[in-house]
PAZA-838793 format. One record per residue (C-alpha): residue in three letters; x, y, z. Coordinates in steps of 0.1 Angstrom, whole numbers, plus 2048, in hexadecimal, padded with zeros to 3 digits. Each point is the difference from the previous one (the first is absolute). Layout:
residues N
AlaXYZ/...
//
This chain:
residues 274
Unk4D2B94ED5/Unk8107DD80F/Unk8257F6805/Unk8017DE7F2/Unk8267EC808/Unk8087DF7F1/Unk81A7ED80B/Unk81D7EB7F0/Unk80F7E5816/Unk81B7EA7FE/Unk7F27E580B/Unk8137DE80E/Unk7EB7DE804/Unk81D7F1816/Unk7FB81A817/Unk7DF80C80B/Unk80E818816/Unk80E8107EC/Unk7E38067EC/Unk7EC80F824/Unk81E8187FF/Unk80280E7D8/Unk7DA801809/Unk800819823/Unk8198107F0/Unk7EC8057DD/Unk7E780B80F/Unk80E811821/Unk81781A7E2/Unk7DB8067F1/Unk7EE80D819/Unk82081580A/Unk7FB8117D8/Unk7DC807807/Unk7F17DD7EF/Unk7DA7FE808/Unk7FA7E07EA/Unk81D7E3800/Unk7FF7E67E8/Unk8187DF80B/Unk8087E37E2/Unk7F37DE803/Unk80C7EB822/Unk81181A80A/Unk8077EA821/Unk80C7E77F0/Unk80D7FD7DB/Unk7F67EC7E3/Unk8117E47FA/Unk7FD7E2817/Unk8137E27FC/Unk7E57ED810/Unk7DD805816/Unk8177FD821/Unk80F8227F4/Unk7E28187FA/Unk7E87EF81D/Unk824809816/Unk7FF8257F4/Unk7D5805802/Unk7F781A81E/Unk7DD80080B/Unk7EC821800/Unk80480382D/Unk8267FD7F7/Unk81681980E/Unk8068077E1/Unk7E180D7F4/Unk7FA80D822/Unk81E81B7FE/Unk7EE80A7D7/Unk7E3807813/Unk80F81981D/Unk81B80E7E6/Unk7DE8007EB/Unk7EC81281B/Unk81F81680B/Unk80480F7DA/Unk7D98047F6/Unk80B7E97E0/Unk7F47E27F2/Unk8177E27F7/Unk7F97E97E4/Unk8187E1804/Unk8027E07EE/Unk8067E3819/Unk8077DA7FE/Unk7E07FE81B/Unk7F27E2817/Unk7E080C807/Unk7DF7E3803/Unk81A7E47FD/Unk80B8017E5/Unk8188167EA/Unk7FC81E7EB/Unk8148167E7/Unk7EC81A80B/Unk80082B804/Unk7F680E81E/Unk7F3824809/Unk80A810823/Unk7F3825809/Unk7FA81681B/Unk7E77EC815/Unk81A7E07F2/Unk7F67DD7ED/Unk7E680D7E9/Unk7FD7DE7EC/Unk81A7E87EA/Unk7F87F37DD/Unk80D7DF7F4/Unk8107FA7DE/Unk7E97F77E4/Unk8147F67E2/Unk8147EA80F/Unk8288057EC/Unk81C7E57F1/Unk8017E381C/Unk7F281681F/Unk7E37EA7FE/Unk8187E4813/Unk80181C81B/Unk7E3818806/Unk7D77FB7FC/Unk7EF80F7E0/Unk7ED81A811/Unk7E18057FA/Unk7E9827806/Unk8078197E8/Unk81A81C803/Unk7FD811822/Unk7EF823802/Unk80181481C/Unk7FC82380C/Unk82180D80B/Unk80582280E/Unk80D80E7E1/Unk7EC7F07EB/Unk7F37DD7F5/Unk8177EA7F8/Unk8007DE7F3/Unk8187EB7FE/Unk8067D97F0/Unk8267EE7F7/Unk8198007E3/Unk7F37EA7E6/Unk7DB808808/Unk8018207F2/Unk8027EA7DE/Unk7E17F67FE/Unk7EE8257F6/Unk7DB7F380D/Unk8177FE825/Unk8048267FD/Unk7E380A7EF/Unk7EB7EE820/Unk81A81981E/Unk7F481C7EA/Unk7D67F97FF/Unk8097FD827/Unk8048267FB/Unk8247FB806/Unk81B8207FB/Unk81F7F1800/Unk8127DD7FE/Unk81D7F2817/Unk8117E47EE/Unk8197EF812/Unk8177E77E6/Unk81C7F07F5/Unk80A8077DA/Unk8157E47F6/Unk8147FE7E8/Unk7F87DE7EA/Unk8128057E0/Unk7E181D7F0/Unk8108207EE/Unk80981B815/Unk7F28267F0/Unk7FE81A810/Unk7EA808813/Unk7FD7D8802/Unk7E37F47F9/Unk7F07F7824/Unk802828800/Unk7ED7FF7E7/Unk7E47E5808/Unk7FE81B81D/Unk7FD81F7EF/Unk7E97F17EA/Unk7EC7F4820/Unk7FF81E811/Unk7F38147DA/Unk7E87E37F9/Unk7EF806824/Unk80882480E/Unk8177F681A/Unk81E810810/Unk8147DD807/Unk8227F7814/Unk8187E37FD/Unk8157F2812/Unk8207EC7F8/Unk81A7F1805/Unk8247F77FB/Unk81C7EB80D/Unk80C7E37EA/Unk7EE7E280E/Unk8107DC7FF/Unk8058087DE/Unk7E08137F8/Unk8018207F2/Unk7E781E803/Unk7EF8207E8/Unk805817821/Unk7EF81A7F3/Unk7E680A81C/Unk7EC81C7F0/Unk7E381B807/Unk7E78097EB/Unk7E38197FC/Unk7DD7F97F9/Unk8088057DA/Unk81C7E77FD/Unk81F817801/Unk81E7FC813/Unk80381381A/Unk81D7F2812/Unk8147E07F7/Unk8207EA814/Unk8258047EA/Unk8007D7802/Unk819801816/Unk8047DB809/Unk81680181F/Unk7F3822817/Unk7F67ED821/Unk7E08167F9/Unk7F581D7E9/Unk7E0815804/Unk7EF8157E5/Unk7E7816809/Unk7E58157EB/Unk7E481E80A/Unk7E57F77F2/Unk7D98077FE/Unk7E97E7804/Unk7E58017E7/Unk7D8803808/Unk7EC7F07E5/Unk80B7EE7E6/Unk7F48167E5/Unk81B8097E6/Unk7F18187E4/Unk7DD811806/Unk7F47E97EE/Unk80F7DF80C/Unk7FF7EF822/Unk8127E1804/Unk7ED7F4819/Unk7D980A7ED/Unk8087F77E1/Unk8007D8806/Unk7EC7EC7EE/Unk8057E3817/Unk7E57EC7ED/Unk81A7FF7E2/Unk8197F4814/Unk7F47DE80F/Unk80C7E77E4/Unk81F80C80E/Unk7F97EC826/Unk7F97DC7E9/Unk81B7FA7F1/
//
């Protein structure tokens, strides 16, 4: 059994220091409630709706920053895994990234591959597959927001043996019909069920330069069942949701069927050429 926390933060692109304070407070609160895996939203350290490249760059942090060192200390001292969506400066480029830290330090980081909206004006697109690594609590995968809407991408994580997918996100309100649960959550449920993955999503809240958010952090079982979901509060500084879940140990869904072993990849090759 693993205790998972998804942290829904109220971020402010005009005040990165407040974003960092919200991150720290949420992590410490999750630790105090005995979370073992803690997931934070996309671009948690900077906010999202940048006016220009200079504003984005001024809010970026590096892997050797004091902020990352502080999270490393928290992970080491409390025996937790932290997955944080970050505005990251590495390799002389800016990335919309997901950073994984465990009790031994920085495990690795992933750069968002499928950029959404005008993100390409600010960030480089990643070109590596989903990050999948072993942690003290299971084999964990991460990607960022829009990446999950590409079924092939989630399937790659499953094929690498992932048991849980941690997804930092900023789900925007862009005129879509809001259902209950939101379609963004339904897509997560489908991805979890189709790949037998526990999925933990950390969304955000707090209108930013006129942009609203779905504010629907969610944690699902590997059957796609919602184990915890945020209440859509747009104003709270941060909101935590928790779930205690068993991570899957195989990809069997019945005594006859296995979603990995039953695949017939030779028949799917045409999809790669479309």
